[in-house]
Residue frames relative to the residue before (quaternion, step in Angstrom):
aa qw qx qy qz dx dy dz
M 1.0000 0.0000 0.0000 0.0000 0.00 0.00 0.00
F 0.4793 -0.6510 0.5051 0.3022 3.61 -1.14 0.62
N 0.3585 -0.7164 0.5471 0.2427 3.55 -0.96 0.81
R 0.7045 -0.4880 0.3075 0.4135 3.56 -1.32 0.43
N 0.6344 0.5537 -0.3500 0.4104 3.60 0.90 -0.79
F 0.6518 0.5158 -0.3088 0.4624 3.59 1.04 -0.90
I 0.6572 0.5107 -0.3154 0.4559 3.54 0.94 -0.88
A 0.6529 0.5001 -0.3293 0.4639 3.58 0.96 -0.78
L 0.6322 0.5272 -0.3375 0.4565 3.58 1.00 -0.79
L 0.6528 0.5346 -0.2986 0.4459 3.53 0.97 -0.96
L 0.6749 0.4924 -0.3007 0.4600 3.62 0.92 -0.83
F 0.6176 0.5523 -0.3168 0.4617 3.51 1.11 -0.81
S 0.6656 0.4952 -0.3113 0.4635 3.58 0.97 -0.97
I 0.6331 0.5272 -0.3454 0.4494 3.64 0.91 -0.80
F 0.6576 0.5248 -0.2909 0.4556 3.56 0.97 -1.00
F 0.6517 0.5255 -0.3040 0.4547 3.56 0.98 -0.91
L 0.6767 0.4958 -0.2949 0.4575 3.59 0.91 -1.00
V 0.6367 0.5248 -0.3182 0.4669 3.60 0.97 -0.83
S 0.6561 0.5262 -0.2957 0.4530 3.56 0.99 -0.82
C 0.6363 0.5262 -0.3049 0.4746 3.50 1.09 -0.86
F 0.6745 0.4837 -0.2991 0.4707 3.59 0.86 -0.97
K 0.6351 0.5381 -0.3379 0.4393 3.57 0.99 -0.78
D 0.6635 0.5046 -0.2935 0.4680 3.54 1.00 -0.96
E 0.6838 0.5046 -0.3030 0.4313 3.59 1.04 -0.80
F 0.7945 0.3237 -0.1450 0.4929 3.55 1.00 -0.84
D 0.4993 0.6538 -0.4297 0.3723 3.54 1.23 -0.18
T 0.2572 -0.7983 0.5260 0.1411 3.63 -0.59 1.08
G 0.4375 -0.7099 0.4561 0.3107 3.54 1.20 -0.09
S 0.2580 0.8102 -0.4889 0.1949 3.57 1.11 0.68
K 0.0213 0.7965 -0.5999 0.0721 3.57 0.20 1.35
E 0.6031 -0.5419 0.4310 0.3960 3.57 -1.27 0.32
L 0.3844 -0.7361 0.5105 0.2231 3.53 -0.78 1.02
T 0.4939 -0.6355 0.5016 0.3171 3.54 -1.18 0.61
N 0.6828 -0.4537 0.3656 0.4408 3.56 -1.34 0.18
A 0.6575 0.5192 -0.3247 0.4390 3.57 0.89 -0.92
E 0.6509 0.5334 -0.3094 0.4429 3.58 0.99 -0.95
I 0.6808 0.4724 -0.2963 0.4749 3.56 0.92 -0.88
M 0.6650 0.4955 -0.3160 0.4608 3.60 0.91 -0.77
N 0.6909 0.4859 -0.2868 0.4521 3.53 1.07 -0.65
K 0.5079 0.5796 -0.4295 0.4709 3.57 1.34 0.19
L 0.5982 0.4944 -0.3638 0.5152 3.57 1.29 -0.29
K 0.0893 -0.7791 0.6151 0.0814 3.51 -1.25 0.45
I 0.2832 -0.7394 0.5858 0.1729 3.57 -0.84 1.02
G 0.1989 -0.8100 0.5426 0.0996 3.55 -0.24 1.22
N 0.7424 0.3291 -0.1910 0.5514 3.59 1.06 -0.77
L 0.2259 -0.8304 0.4929 0.1277 3.58 0.10 1.24
S 0.6027 0.5963 -0.3699 0.3799 3.59 1.06 -0.60
M 0.5468 0.6531 -0.3790 0.3618 3.55 1.25 -0.48
L 0.5883 0.6010 -0.3712 0.3936 3.57 1.20 -0.57
N 0.7107 0.4330 -0.2388 0.5005 3.60 1.17 -0.53
T 0.5523 0.6106 -0.3869 0.4153 3.62 1.23 0.36
L 0.5235 0.6751 -0.3939 0.3392 3.57 1.26 -0.12
T 0.7444 0.0292 -0.0800 0.6623 3.53 1.43 -0.16
T 0.5079 -0.6121 0.4868 0.3612 3.58 -1.25 0.33
Q 0.1630 -0.8572 0.4857 0.0516 3.52 -0.24 1.27
R 0.6819 0.3436 -0.3381 0.5501 3.52 0.88 1.02
I 0.1610 -0.7741 0.6081 0.0714 3.57 -1.17 0.75
N 0.3531 -0.7415 0.5391 0.1865 3.53 -0.84 1.02
L 0.3349 -0.7882 0.4818 0.1858 3.60 -0.37 1.13
S 0.5824 0.5801 -0.4080 0.3973 3.61 1.11 -0.30
T 0.5945 0.5486 -0.3987 0.4321 3.61 1.23 -0.03
L 0.5541 0.6009 -0.3917 0.4224 3.59 1.28 -0.16
K 0.3230 -0.7369 0.5638 0.1863 3.56 -1.23 0.60
L 0.6241 -0.5455 0.4005 0.3905 3.54 -1.21 0.39
S 0.6014 -0.6446 0.3767 0.2842 3.52 -1.25 0.63
D 0.3356 0.7537 -0.5185 0.2246 3.64 1.19 0.08
L 0.7762 0.2774 -0.1653 0.5415 3.63 0.89 -0.82
K 0.4687 -0.6947 0.4375 0.3261 3.60 1.26 0.37
Y 0.2295 0.7998 -0.5178 0.1988 3.56 0.98 0.89
I 0.0669 -0.7834 0.6179 0.0108 3.56 -0.75 1.04
Q 0.2333 -0.7436 0.6132 0.1285 3.52 -0.89 1.10
E 0.1715 -0.8063 0.5637 0.0514 3.56 -0.69 1.14
Y 0.1102 -0.7836 0.6112 0.0170 3.57 -1.07 0.86
P 0.5327 -0.2461 -0.8027 0.1066 1.69 -1.83 1.62
N 0.6024 -0.5656 0.4159 0.3798 3.63 -1.21 0.32
G 0.8258 0.2837 -0.1857 0.4506 3.54 -1.32 0.34
D 0.8186 -0.2928 0.2293 0.4378 3.48 -1.09 -0.83
K 0.5298 0.6560 -0.3838 0.3763 3.60 1.33 0.08
Y 0.1877 -0.7593 0.6170 0.0866 3.54 -1.29 0.55
Y 0.4216 -0.6046 0.5758 0.3538 3.51 -1.36 0.10
F 0.1089 -0.7639 0.6334 0.0585 3.56 -1.01 0.86
A 0.1198 -0.7700 0.6255 0.0392 3.61 -0.70 1.12
L 0.0834 -0.8037 0.5890 -0.0092 3.59 -0.63 1.25
F 0.0327 -0.8320 0.5533 -0.0226 3.54 -0.85 0.97
E 0.2262 -0.6678 0.6863 0.1784 3.54 -1.30 0.62
D 0.3334 -0.8292 0.4348 0.1107 3.56 -0.75 1.12
L 0.5854 0.6332 -0.3629 0.3530 3.65 1.20 0.08
Y 0.2883 0.7789 -0.5171 0.2069 3.63 1.25 0.10
P 0.5713 -0.1657 -0.8038 0.0080 1.65 -1.93 1.65
Y 0.5394 0.6111 -0.4189 0.4001 3.61 1.24 0.19
T 0.5640 -0.5973 0.4594 0.3377 3.46 -1.35 0.46
G 0.2622 -0.7732 0.5555 0.1576 3.55 -0.91 0.89
D 0.7034 -0.4474 0.3168 0.4523 3.55 -1.15 -0.53
Y 0.3647 -0.7857 0.4428 0.2315 3.56 1.40 0.11
D 0.4033 0.6537 -0.5481 0.3311 3.55 0.73 1.08
F 0.3175 -0.8045 0.4563 0.2094 3.62 1.35 0.06
N 0.5799 0.5765 -0.4152 0.3986 3.56 0.82 0.92
D 0.3546 0.7486 -0.4963 0.2600 3.59 1.25 0.35
I 0.7642 -0.0522 0.0086 0.6428 3.60 1.14 -0.67
I 0.0299 0.7767 -0.6277 0.0438 3.57 -0.76 0.99
I 0.0617 -0.8081 0.5848 -0.0340 3.59 -0.66 1.21
K 0.1528 -0.7785 0.6056 0.0616 3.55 -0.80 1.04
S 0.0107 0.8502 -0.5196 0.0839 3.67 -0.75 1.08
K 0.1493 -0.6709 0.7097 0.1550 3.43 -1.50 0.32
L 0.2093 -0.7741 0.5925 0.0768 3.53 -1.04 0.96
G 0.0938 -0.7966 0.5962 0.0344 3.57 -0.82 1.06
L 0.0454 -0.7968 0.6021 0.0205 3.63 -1.00 0.80
E 0.0452 -0.7855 0.6172 0.0086 3.57 -1.19 0.69
D 0.3328 -0.7408 0.5511 0.1915 3.56 -0.93 0.87
K 0.0819 -0.8054 0.5869 0.0095 3.57 -0.67 1.10
G 0.6873 -0.4890 0.2643 0.4675 3.53 1.16 0.64
D 0.8221 0.0246 0.0109 0.5687 3.58 0.21 -1.26
E 0.7732 0.2369 -0.1713 0.5628 3.59 1.15 0.14
I 0.2829 -0.7287 0.5953 0.1861 3.51 -1.21 0.57
T 0.0838 -0.7936 0.6013 0.0395 3.62 -0.73 0.98
G 0.0981 0.8121 -0.5704 0.0745 3.51 -1.18 0.37
Y 0.2817 -0.7346 0.5903 0.1803 3.51 -1.34 -0.24
L 0.1633 -0.7064 0.6667 0.1729 3.51 -1.45 0.16
K 0.1576 -0.7593 0.6292 0.0522 3.49 -0.66 1.24
S 0.0504 0.8528 -0.5089 0.1061 3.55 -0.35 1.19
E 0.1613 -0.7485 0.6362 0.0949 3.49 -1.38 0.38
L 0.3564 -0.6926 0.5812 0.2357 3.55 -1.10 0.78
V 0.2417 -0.8120 0.5189 0.1137 3.51 -0.21 1.36
N 0.8144 -0.0828 0.0952 0.5664 3.60 0.98 -0.81
K 0.0109 -0.7498 0.6588 0.0595 3.56 -1.19 0.57
G 0.0744 -0.8416 0.5348 -0.0129 3.49 -0.18 1.31
G 0.6493 0.5126 -0.3227 0.4599 3.59 1.22 -0.37
S 0.4424 -0.7081 0.4941 0.2425 3.57 -1.24 0.48
L 0.5333 0.6488 -0.4182 0.3459 3.66 1.10 -0.27
P 0.5321 -0.5616 0.4948 0.3958 3.65 -1.15 0.47
I 0.1187 -0.8079 0.5771 0.0141 3.49 -0.99 0.92
E 0.1256 -0.7198 0.6741 0.1084 3.56 -1.25 0.69
I 0.2510 -0.7573 0.5849 0.1464 3.52 -1.15 0.71
G 0.0977 -0.8109 0.5770 -0.0002 3.56 -0.75 1.06
L 0.3264 -0.7024 0.6114 0.1623 3.41 -1.61 0.32
M 0.0794 -0.7609 0.6417 0.0549 3.56 -1.04 0.83
F 0.1534 -0.7625 0.6265 0.0510 3.51 -1.13 0.94
Y 0.0892 -0.8148 0.5716 -0.0384 3.52 -0.83 1.26
E 0.2874 -0.6426 0.6762 0.2173 3.44 -1.52 0.45
V 0.1727 -0.8087 0.5572 0.0759 3.58 -0.87 0.88
S 0.0086 0.7932 -0.6089 0.0078 3.61 -0.85 0.94
N 0.8386 0.1289 -0.1393 0.5106 3.56 -1.13 0.70
K 0.6145 -0.6185 0.2927 0.3927 3.52 1.24 0.76
T 0.8019 0.2802 -0.1305 0.5113 3.66 1.07 -0.51
I 0.6629 0.4808 -0.3348 0.4662 3.63 1.17 -0.14
Y 0.1187 -0.8167 0.5647 -0.0022 3.55 -0.55 1.28
T 0.0442 -0.7910 0.6102 -0.0074 3.57 -0.78 1.07
R 0.4607 -0.6983 0.4821 0.2601 3.59 -0.82 1.05
I 0.3971 -0.6800 0.5679 0.2398 3.52 -0.90 0.95
P 0.4645 -0.7184 0.4327 0.2845 3.69 -0.66 1.01
N 0.6375 -0.5594 0.3802 0.3689 3.58 -1.09 0.58
E 0.6670 0.5418 -0.3232 0.3964 3.50 0.94 -0.79
N 0.6676 0.4533 -0.2797 0.5202 3.58 1.37 -0.23
I 0.6780 0.4805 -0.2673 0.4879 3.64 1.24 0.14
T 0.0379 -0.7281 0.6822 0.0553 3.52 -1.26 0.73
V 0.0802 -0.7773 0.6231 0.0335 3.54 -1.14 0.79
N 0.8238 -0.0542 -0.0306 0.5635 3.56 -0.70 1.17
G 0.7390 -0.4302 0.2311 0.4641 3.61 0.89 0.95
M 0.6385 0.5139 -0.3378 0.4627 3.65 1.19 -0.19
Q 0.3815 -0.7058 0.5604 0.2057 3.53 -0.96 0.99
L 0.3860 -0.7159 0.5326 0.2340 3.66 -0.68 0.99
I 0.4640 -0.7102 0.4759 0.2322 3.50 -1.14 0.79
A 0.4919 -0.6762 0.4565 0.3039 3.63 -0.75 1.04
G 0.8178 0.2703 -0.2133 0.4611 3.54 -1.06 0.86
E 0.6166 0.5248 -0.3596 0.4637 3.56 1.19 -0.15
G 0.6923 -0.4964 0.3623 0.3781 3.47 -1.38 0.05
P 0.6533 -0.5057 0.3349 0.4531 3.64 -1.15 0.04
W 0.6490 -0.5029 0.4012 0.4061 3.57 -1.33 0.38
T 0.0961 0.7597 -0.6400 0.0632 3.55 -1.07 0.91
I 0.0752 -0.7814 0.6183 0.0385 3.54 -1.31 0.45
P 0.5544 -0.5784 0.4663 0.3751 3.68 -0.98 0.66
Y 0.4697 -0.7042 0.4335 0.3091 3.62 -0.64 0.98
A 0.5868 0.5948 -0.3744 0.4022 3.62 1.12 -0.55
K 0.6375 0.5265 -0.3336 0.4528 3.61 1.21 -0.50
L 0.6390 0.5472 -0.3244 0.4324 3.57 1.28 -0.42
G 0.3629 -0.7448 0.4826 0.2839 3.53 1.11 -0.67
K 0.7396 -0.3924 0.2783 0.4707 3.58 -1.23 -0.33
A 0.7926 0.0593 -0.0124 0.6068 3.59 1.05 -0.74
W 0.0431 0.8156 -0.5747 0.0513 3.55 -1.09 0.71
T 0.2453 -0.7079 0.6357 0.1860 3.51 -1.41 0.16
I 0.1164 -0.7701 0.6251 0.0513 3.55 -0.90 1.01
N 0.1837 -0.7856 0.5847 0.0847 3.61 -0.67 1.07
F 0.0228 0.8140 -0.5781 0.0525 3.62 -0.95 0.77
G 0.1071 -0.7553 0.6402 0.0907 3.46 -1.39 0.24
F 0.0829 0.8009 -0.5922 0.0316 3.62 -1.00 0.60
K 0.3755 -0.7064 0.5710 0.1842 3.50 -1.36 0.62
T 0.1688 0.7964 -0.5670 0.1255 3.60 -0.84 0.81
E 0.3044 -0.7276 0.5744 0.2189 3.57 -1.15 0.48
A 0.4714 0.6791 -0.4300 0.3630 3.57 1.28 -0.04
K 0.4295 -0.6739 0.5266 0.2900 3.54 -1.22 0.53
D 0.7696 0.2594 -0.1528 0.5631 3.65 1.05 -0.67
V 0.0102 -0.7855 0.6187 -0.0115 3.57 -1.05 0.87
W 0.1024 -0.7659 0.6257 0.1071 3.52 -1.39 0.08
I 0.1389 -0.7619 0.6309 0.0455 3.55 -1.04 0.86
A 0.0719 0.8202 -0.5583 0.1019 3.59 -0.65 1.05
Y 0.4592 -0.6310 0.5547 0.2886 3.53 -1.34 0.59
H 0.0248 0.7010 -0.7092 -0.0702 3.47 -1.44 0.37
I 0.3381 -0.7282 0.5565 0.2137 3.55 -1.31 0.11
V 0.1956 -0.7271 0.6405 0.1511 3.56 -1.29 0.38
T 0.1474 -0.7842 0.5964 0.0871 3.54 -0.80 0.97
I 0.2167 -0.7807 0.5724 0.1265 3.54 -1.10 0.65
R 0.0725 0.7996 -0.5783 0.1446 3.53 -0.47 1.29
S 0.8199 -0.0316 -0.0053 0.5716 3.62 -0.64 1.12
E 0.6463 -0.5529 0.2794 0.4455 3.58 1.03 0.93
K 0.5797 0.5527 -0.3984 0.4470 3.63 1.22 0.31
R 0.3245 -0.7540 0.5492 0.1566 3.48 -0.96 1.02
N 0.0242 -0.7940 0.6075 -0.0022 3.55 -0.83 0.95
E 0.2111 -0.7834 0.5681 0.1374 3.55 -0.56 1.11
I 0.1214 -0.7790 0.6136 0.0445 3.60 -1.13 0.72
L 0.0555 -0.7781 0.6254 0.0174 3.50 -0.78 1.08
T 0.6325 -0.5337 0.3930 0.4009 3.57 -1.24 0.38
G 0.6988 -0.5149 0.3254 0.3750 3.53 -1.26 0.64
G 0.7692 0.3363 -0.2732 0.4697 3.53 -0.98 0.95
F 0.6686 0.4663 -0.2992 0.4960 3.60 1.23 -0.30
A 0.4506 -0.7031 0.4930 0.2442 3.60 -1.15 0.72
K 0.6840 -0.4448 0.3783 0.4373 3.56 -1.33 0.16
T 0.6229 -0.6117 0.3300 0.3591 3.56 -0.99 0.78
D 0.6749 0.4744 -0.2984 0.4801 3.63 1.17 -0.47
V 0.5757 0.5440 -0.3749 0.4818 3.63 1.25 0.07
T 0.2710 0.7377 -0.5748 0.2278 3.57 -0.69 1.15
P 0.5516 -0.3186 -0.7647 0.0972 1.53 -1.54 1.96
F 0.1501 -0.7622 0.6171 0.1252 3.55 -1.37 0.02
K 0.3853 -0.7257 0.5241 0.2239 3.51 -1.20 0.41
I 0.3766 -0.7191 0.5480 0.2021 3.55 -0.95 0.92
P 0.5635 -0.2321 -0.7904 0.0624 1.65 -1.70 1.86
N 0.2332 -0.7316 0.6243 0.1435 3.56 -1.07 0.82
K 0.4335 -0.7389 0.4716 0.2089 3.57 -1.08 0.75
D 0.3766 0.7606 -0.4863 0.2077 3.65 1.10 0.03
F 0.8181 0.1944 -0.1160 0.5287 3.58 0.97 -0.72
L 0.5054 0.5665 -0.4553 0.4652 3.43 1.03 1.09
N 0.4059 -0.6987 0.5228 0.2716 3.60 -0.96 0.80
K 0.7698 -0.3964 0.2405 0.4386 3.58 -1.33 0.07
N 0.7076 0.4269 -0.2536 0.5028 3.62 1.20 -0.45
G 0.5995 -0.6070 0.3338 0.4010 3.53 1.32 0.17
F 0.4876 0.6627 -0.4400 0.3600 3.61 1.27 0.19
P 0.3770 -0.7426 0.5176 0.1964 3.55 -0.99 0.92
W 0.4378 -0.6225 0.5742 0.3020 3.49 -1.46 0.09
G 0.7814 0.1681 -0.0972 0.5931 3.57 1.31 -0.17
L 0.0961 -0.7655 0.6351 0.0377 3.53 -1.16 0.78
E 0.1006 -0.7641 0.6280 0.1077 3.58 -1.16 0.55
I 0.0293 -0.8016 0.5967 -0.0219 3.55 -0.75 1.09
E 0.3092 -0.7166 0.5912 0.2032 3.53 -1.37 0.26
A 0.2084 0.7836 -0.5386 0.2289 3.59 -0.49 1.22
D 0.5337 -0.6080 0.4622 0.3631 3.53 -1.24 0.21
K 0.7758 -0.0209 0.0275 0.6301 3.57 1.24 -0.48
F 0.1074 -0.7775 0.6156 0.0704 3.57 -1.27 0.48
A 0.3581 -0.7428 0.5384 0.1735 3.49 -0.78 1.16
I 0.3762 -0.7521 0.4988 0.2099 3.55 -0.74 1.05
P 0.4202 -0.6984 0.5060 0.2822 3.63 -0.77 0.97
N 0.5033 -0.6398 0.4859 0.3182 3.54 -0.94 0.79
E 0.6245 -0.5818 0.3717 0.3651 3.57 -1.11 0.74
K 0.8505 0.1105 -0.1320 0.4970 3.51 -1.03 1.05
V 0.4820 0.6453 -0.4520 0.3833 3.62 1.19 0.28
L 0.5227 -0.6329 0.4683 0.3271 3.52 -0.99 0.79
F 0.4966 -0.6846 0.4378 0.3050 3.56 -0.74 1.04
L 0.6189 0.5487 -0.3486 0.4409 3.60 1.08 -0.61
K 0.6298 0.4962 -0.3355 0.4944 3.59 1.19 -0.43
A 0.6401 0.5231 -0.3150 0.4662 3.55 1.05 -0.87
Y 0.8003 0.1322 -0.0127 0.5847 3.57 1.00 -0.97
P 0.1808 -0.8380 0.4985 0.1286 3.68 0.31 1.10
E 0.6685 0.5141 -0.3240 0.4288 3.64 1.02 -0.67
F 0.4598 0.7079 -0.4400 0.3065 3.61 1.27 -0.27
Q 0.6569 0.5214 -0.3188 0.4417 3.62 0.91 -0.92
K 0.6449 0.5093 -0.3437 0.4545 3.56 0.96 -0.79
W 0.6160 0.5456 -0.3328 0.4606 3.57 1.03 -0.80
V 0.6875 0.4687 -0.2884 0.4739 3.61 0.91 -0.91
D 0.6894 0.5010 -0.3050 0.4250 3.61 0.80 -0.98
S 0.7112 0.4530 -0.2491 0.4764 3.58 1.11 -0.71
G 0.4713 -0.6900 0.4331 0.3381 3.59 1.27 0.07
G 0.7174 -0.4663 0.2445 0.4561 3.54 1.21 0.63
S 0.5455 0.6352 -0.3961 0.3768 3.64 1.29 -0.13
E 0.7718 0.2442 -0.1705 0.5619 3.61 1.15 -0.40
A 0.8289 0.1808 -0.1713 0.5008 3.58 -1.32 0.50
A 0.0999 0.8217 -0.5510 0.1057 3.59 0.88 0.94
N 0.7326 0.3516 -0.2120 0.5429 3.64 1.12 -0.57
W 0.0625 0.8482 -0.5180 0.0915 3.54 0.98 0.91
F 0.6402 0.5619 -0.2935 0.4338 3.57 1.16 -0.82
E 0.6197 0.5313 -0.3515 0.4584 3.63 1.25 -0.20
S 0.7302 0.3902 -0.2351 0.5091 3.67 1.17 -0.05
P 0.0880 0.8106 -0.5737 0.0778 3.61 0.54 1.09
D 0.4234 -0.6501 0.5565 0.2973 3.57 -1.23 0.47
P 0.3992 -0.7530 0.4640 0.2414 3.68 -0.47 1.12
N 0.5927 0.5783 -0.3634 0.4269 3.58 1.18 -0.43
Y 0.7829 0.2907 -0.1412 0.5316 3.63 1.18 -0.41
T 0.7353 0.3315 -0.2348 0.5426 3.56 1.25 0.28
H 0.0841 -0.7901 0.6037 0.0643 3.54 -1.26 0.19
Y 0.3839 -0.7067 0.5418 0.2443 3.61 -1.25 0.42
């Protein structure tokens, strides 16, 4: 019969060999994070990021204010949805629900000035960082060249913006759940664009975040797509889409699970599944 010492030695040997084989053949296949999975995708056609909505408006389509005619965008039952991840310049969880803003844009031609409004709603705030919401006003030429309209030509909520300073921003908490921002600006351009951006405050440092394809607010002019707010694989920290509704991805859920058609859109360079945001998976999203 084997004595106890021999049995103990035998068990130790078996355990040691199993451990060695495990170390040799274990590939370390841990579950990937959302960011790691999303970073396996690559957006080769960067211009596709700016096709989810028409990011310029032709002012010649507006009418004079005699009849108080307001042209509203998008038309009908659709809205602009601005989606932001708030950890720029670091990679977040890529669920695109840190800040979601839903808006209607109204414009009116008053001859020497364009006036208008943004009627908006904070659809979701999934991030925990302090946030400011800002507005940028652009003149557009040759469809892809964006030039920032200077502050001295802009008023927001009756306040004249100060020349040489940054764009208008406000802490989102002061806006509440829904708000209207009134503005006016002077321009000789035929095409313009007005867009939200956000500013996050982390360790007393302010980080502005614009939707993919747009440049930092102090860069003017620039050509779309610009790479300032795209990571090395072409992924943005912000997207703007045009839709009648947008299902909010559940917190920490992989965006590809929330919107299964998104990968087809990316892989095809934007030629397929252009309306990927109309097919959310209800198991991973909510309204």
